[in-house]
Rosetta silent file (secondary structure, phi, psi, omega in degrees, C-alpha in Angstrom):
SEQUENCE: XXXXXXXXXXXXXXXXXXXXXXXXXXXXXXXXXXXXXXXXXXXXXXXXXXXXXXXXXXXXXXXXXXXXXXXXXXXXXXXXXXXXXXXXXXXX
SCORE:     score description
SCORE:     0.000 S_00000001
   1 L     0.000  166.263  179.834    0.000    0.000    0.000 S_00000001
   2 L   -78.489  163.272  179.618    0.902    3.625   -0.316 S_00000001
   3 L   -95.946   12.206  175.874    2.301    5.638    2.553 S_00000001
   4 E  -152.315  157.304  174.558   -0.332    8.360    2.114 S_00000001
   5 E  -131.169  145.055 -177.877   -4.025    8.820    1.384 S_00000001
   6 E  -134.195  139.912  175.152   -5.676   11.844   -0.215 S_00000001
   7 E  -144.268  147.283  176.618   -9.292   12.964   -0.462 S_00000001
   8 E  -138.374  143.210 -179.508  -10.964   16.144   -1.672 S_00000001
   9 E  -143.402  140.762  174.165  -14.582   17.196   -1.428 S_00000001
  10 E   -94.475  112.310 -176.728  -16.623   20.158   -2.624 S_00000001
  11 L  -102.337   10.684 -173.343  -18.876   21.115    0.301 S_00000001
  12 H   -53.118  -44.224 -176.118  -20.335   24.253   -1.262 S_00000001
  13 H   -69.011   -9.952  178.359  -23.909   22.940   -1.451 S_00000001
  14 H   -82.747   -5.655 -177.331  -23.886   22.255    2.325 S_00000001
  15 L  -122.020  164.873  171.533  -23.838   26.006    3.006 S_00000001
  16 L   -68.124  103.530 -169.546  -25.951   28.995    1.980 S_00000001
  17 E  -135.044 -179.594  177.485  -24.109   29.417   -1.274 S_00000001
  18 L   -69.769  -10.967  176.655  -24.434   30.472   -4.871 S_00000001
  19 L  -102.294  -18.667  179.023  -25.566   26.880   -5.608 S_00000001
  20 L  -155.056  131.868  176.737  -28.070   26.526   -2.716 S_00000001
  21 L  -134.113  125.618  176.506  -29.788   29.050   -0.460 S_00000001
  22 L   -68.754  151.224 -179.004  -32.198   28.156    2.349 S_00000001
  23 L   -56.003  131.716  179.342  -35.464   30.053    2.381 S_00000001
  24 L    82.534    1.200 -179.799  -35.048   33.483    3.953 S_00000001
  25 L  -110.254  177.803  174.975  -31.244   33.359    3.727 S_00000001
  26 L  -131.176  157.396  179.611  -28.675   34.754    1.297 S_00000001
  27 L   -65.275  128.769  178.986  -25.649   33.233   -0.361 S_00000001
  28 L  -110.920  -22.069  179.471  -22.574   33.605    1.827 S_00000001
  29 E  -134.976  154.163  172.228  -20.067   31.475   -0.103 S_00000001
  30 E  -113.291  -11.860  177.011  -19.377   30.551   -3.698 S_00000001
  31 E  -154.053  132.123  169.667  -16.836   27.809   -2.873 S_00000001
  32 E  -137.581  110.757 -177.814  -16.145   25.538    0.099 S_00000001
  33 E  -130.702  137.503  177.020  -13.591   22.817   -0.619 S_00000001
  34 E  -123.054  129.731  174.067  -11.679   20.590    1.786 S_00000001
  35 E  -113.078  134.860  179.127   -8.568   18.599    0.904 S_00000001
  36 E  -124.275  133.745  176.180   -7.254   15.947    3.319 S_00000001
  37 E  -128.812  121.801  177.461   -3.853   14.268    3.171 S_00000001
  38 E  -106.859  120.437  177.860   -2.960   11.475    5.600 S_00000001
  39 E  -100.921  104.014 -173.295    0.766   10.718    5.921 S_00000001
  40 H   -59.664  -46.561 -176.175    0.952    7.231    7.418 S_00000001
  41 H   -60.201  -32.023 -179.504    4.615    7.255    8.434 S_00000001
  42 H   -97.918   -5.698 -174.363    4.110   10.441   10.454 S_00000001
  43 L    48.865   53.711 -171.932    0.545    9.608   11.586 S_00000001
  44 E  -130.527  135.259  174.797   -0.309   13.132   10.444 S_00000001
  45 E  -110.748  128.621  176.113   -3.375   14.608    8.768 S_00000001
  46 E  -106.767  127.724 -179.416   -3.002   17.771    6.695 S_00000001
  47 E  -117.057  128.004  175.479   -6.212   19.743    6.113 S_00000001
  48 E  -121.929  115.068  176.172   -6.511   22.438    3.454 S_00000001
  49 E  -104.026  136.213  174.933   -9.743   24.413    3.373 S_00000001
  50 E  -122.209  119.222 -179.165  -10.560   26.768    0.528 S_00000001
  51 E  -129.742  127.431  173.879  -13.455   29.134    1.106 S_00000001
  52 E  -114.635  112.515 -179.682  -14.563   31.933   -1.168 S_00000001
  53 E   -84.347  151.720  178.270  -17.076   34.227    0.524 S_00000001
  54 L   -74.757  -18.951  175.569  -19.572   36.278   -1.470 S_00000001
  55 L  -130.935  131.816 -178.133  -18.570   39.303    0.646 S_00000001
  56 L   -63.150  -19.127 -178.935  -14.974   39.937    1.791 S_00000001
  57 L   -81.756  -11.672  179.153  -16.246   41.040    5.222 S_00000001
  58 L   -68.791  127.987  179.743  -17.741   37.605    6.020 S_00000001
  59 L   -72.204  144.590  176.144  -15.630   35.887    8.690 S_00000001
  60 L  -114.180  128.950 -178.815  -14.200   32.446    7.932 S_00000001
  61 L  -132.432  153.224  177.161  -13.835   29.987   10.806 S_00000001
  62 L  -113.565  136.634  177.089  -12.742   26.372   11.146 S_00000001
  63 L  -134.608  119.942  176.704  -14.469   23.931   13.474 S_00000001
  64 L  -108.691  130.537  174.275  -13.258   20.369   13.982 S_00000001
  65 L   -93.972  117.991 -177.838  -15.403   17.882   15.881 S_00000001
  66 L  -128.783  156.872  177.871  -13.107   15.540   17.784 S_00000001
  67 L   -69.345  -45.713  178.877  -13.591   12.882   20.438 S_00000001
  68 L  -113.181  153.749  178.443  -10.855   14.379   22.639 S_00000001
  69 L   -67.375  126.352  178.386   -9.787   17.998   22.923 S_00000001
  70 L   -65.396  150.024  176.626   -6.775   18.624   20.623 S_00000001
  71 E  -126.081  144.909  176.062   -3.562   19.795   22.239 S_00000001
  72 E   -68.321  138.646  175.874   -0.701   21.779   20.732 S_00000001
  73 L   -71.892  149.273  177.446    2.434   19.722   20.250 S_00000001
  74 L   -59.015  129.451  177.240    5.451   20.815   22.275 S_00000001
  75 L    82.301    2.920  179.800    7.475   23.341   20.298 S_00000001
  76 L   -79.052  159.471  179.477    4.807   23.914   17.637 S_00000001
  77 L  -116.224  104.127 -174.944    4.053   27.362   16.278 S_00000001
  78 L   -57.021  -23.810 -179.183    0.263   27.919   16.049 S_00000001
  79 L  -101.772   10.489 -172.489    0.671   30.613   13.406 S_00000001
  80 L   -61.825  -32.383 -177.885    3.271   28.807   11.294 S_00000001
  81 L   -82.998   -1.377  176.360    0.876   28.023    8.441 S_00000001
  82 L    95.602  144.305  173.134   -0.060   31.702    8.160 S_00000001
  83 L    63.795   26.019  176.581   -3.037   33.768    9.130 S_00000001
  84 L    83.648   13.754  175.888   -3.536   32.255   12.572 S_00000001
  85 L   -61.102  153.213 -179.453   -3.897   28.631   11.485 S_00000001
  86 L  -113.160  136.372  177.154   -3.475   26.093   14.299 S_00000001
  87 L  -110.596  109.257 -176.702   -1.254   23.025   14.151 S_00000001
  88 E  -104.741  146.629  172.924   -2.488   20.383   16.573 S_00000001
  89 E   -93.028  176.632  178.970   -0.852   17.147   17.594 S_00000001
  90 L  -100.054  158.648  175.805   -2.642   13.929   18.363 S_00000001
  91 L   -99.348  134.771 -179.293   -3.376   12.467   21.752 S_00000001
  92 L  -160.011    0.000    0.000   -2.174    8.953   22.249 S_00000001
């Protein structure tokens, strides 16, 4: 087997978007895409989210649902990926 796995999904239609708008709402995004890369040797998941808002003033936030609360790895830099991204380690 390979030492990595990759998946990508277009989640745009799951939000009030230019492709779907719930009654009484307005389109807030035109693109929501998530790319996932799992590196087996490092037991590491890399997540890349791409979000295009219909208005530049709309805030973009990330929310991960996890069984246990993530913890920062010792010596990690939470802003290393730019723009306040967080790099979490795994609990084990």
